[in-house]
N, C-alpha and C positions, 0 to 999 in steps of 0.2 A: 932492032933487038929490044930496045923499050916496049914495042907494042908485043913482042913474042912474050916477054916477061908479064905484061898487064894480063894477058890471055891466060898463062899459066898459073898466077897468082889468084885470079878472080873467084874460081871455085873454091878456095880454101879461106879466103877473105869472107865471101857469103856464107860457110858454115859458120864461121867463128860470130858473125854479127848475128846470124839466127840463134845461136846458142846463147847470146849474151842477153836476150829479153829486153831489148831498149827500146823498141819502137814505139810503146806509146808514151813513155817519157819523151823521147825524141820529138815525137808528135807535137806533144804539148809544148815544148821550148821552141819549136818552128812557128807554131800559131803566135805565141808570145812575142817573137820576135816580129813578125808580120803584123800584128796590132799596134806595137809601139813604133815600128817603122811609119804606118799608116797615120799615127798620131804625131809624126815627126817628133818623137821624145829621144832625143839623143842619149841623155843620161840614162834612162832605162834600158836603152839598147846596149849601152856598153855594160850594165851592170849584168845583164844576161849573158852576155858574151863572155864575161869573166868567170 
């Protein structure tokens, strides 16, 4: 049942995300997280996640 819900909802979630124009900011945040992870900077990682 859950798999069916995921399949049904997927197209609507994708449309919503495409309209939000979030990708550039999201990519930047992910790269920042990767950077602080590689530096093992826990405090910076926590700040970014908040």
